[in-house]
C-alpha positions, -999 to 999 in steps of 0.1 A, spaced: -269 -41 -43 -255 -48 -8 -224 -65 -23 -218 -35 -45 -219 -11 -16 -196 -34 3 -171 -34 -26 -173 3 -29 -166 9 8 -135 -14 6 -122 5 -24 -128 38 -6 -110 25 26 -80 15 5 -77 51 -8 -79 64 27 -50 41 38 -28 54 10 -35 90 19 -26 84 55 11 77 45 14 111 28 -1 129 57 25 116 81 55 132 63 84 145 84 103 177 78 138 174 63 168 188 82 201 184 64 230 169 84 263 187 90 287 183 62 312 159 79 284 134 86 271 135 51 286 102 40 271 82 68 238 100 66 236 93 29 239 55 34 216 54 64 190 75 45 189 52 15 188 21 37 159 35 57 142 45 24 145 10 11 131 -4 43 101 21 43 93 12 6 95 -25 14 73 -21 45 48 1 28 46 -24 -1 40 -53 22 12 -35 40 -3 -24 7 -2 -59 -6 -21 -73 24 -47 -46 22 -51 -50 -15 -54 -88 -12 -82 -84 13 -100 -58 -7 -95 -76 -40 -107 -109 -25 -139 -92 -12 -145 -75 -45 -137 -107 -65 -160 -128 -43 -188 -102 -46 -185 -101 -84 -185 -139 -88 -210 -146 -61 -186 -163 -37 -168 -186 -62 -133 -195 -51 -117 -187 -85 -130 -152 -86 -120 -146 -50 -85 -158 -55 -81 -139 -88 -94 -107 -71 -70 -112 -41 -40 -117 -64 -48 -86 -85 -55 -66 -54 -22 -76 -38 -3 -66 -69 -21 -33 -72 -18 -25 -35 19 -33 -35 26 -10 -64 5 19 -51 19 17 -16 55 15 -28 51 46 -49 34 66 -21 66 66 0 86 99 -6 123 95 1 
């Protein structure tokens, strides 16, 4: 029962981490027309960076959470822990990348 509560708390904390990204949104102010070309390229470069950064953070958080859940389900066996960490990393990366609004 204690392991189930631990796994549920990890899953809930991962949901709170993804909601924190959305809460930190910045307002959009369009640039003057003559700076549009430079702004457009900088904007997309920054967007790609933010998606990559967010995906990396999500992958690490997902791997930790998945490893804990996989270890709890398989009673500490290494195979279950590694499988859970891998699945958690993939899921965390995908969720975090798609939470960035550019």
